[in-house]
C-alpha positions, 0 to 999 in steps of 0.5 A: 768313798766317804764324803765330808759335809758341814752340819751346824759349822761342824764337818762330818763324814757321810757314811753309816754309823755302827754300834757295837756292845760287847762284854769284855774282861781285862787281859792280864796285862791290863793296868787295872787287872785285879781291880776290874772284873769286866765291863760293858763296852759300847762302840760307835764307829763311823765307817763305810762298811760293817766289817771295817767298823767291827775291825776297828772296834775289835782292834781298839778293844784288844789294844786297850788290853781287854778281851771280848767275851760276849757280843751283845749288840752289833748293827747300823744305827742312825740319829733317829734309832739311837737311844737318847742316853747314847746320843751324845756318843753318837754325835761325838762319833760323827766328828771323831769317827769313833767313840768307845765307852766302858761301864766297868764292874769291880772284882767281887761285884754281886753279878761277877761271874769270875768271883771266887 
């Protein structure tokens, strides 16, 4: 079971951090369906196991009306292996246990494989 520790006055959970990167498409029930063609979803999840973390990531994405079409990356990361541009999300997930970032592209974008 995870332990709670304090680092720099901030309580943190002592458990592994997992990172997931998925290509996603909006479901027809998504509020911006017809505006967004897709997104890259990056997820930082602090859980005891990869299976638990992946369940959280996939569940949250589905609950937000996105459909995973491709898995780009799945793995455990540490502060040392985290790329600098994602460090702020890693650190926020240390506090909140999960962070989700979506990089969307519009319908008809040059690399939109769903464009008519």
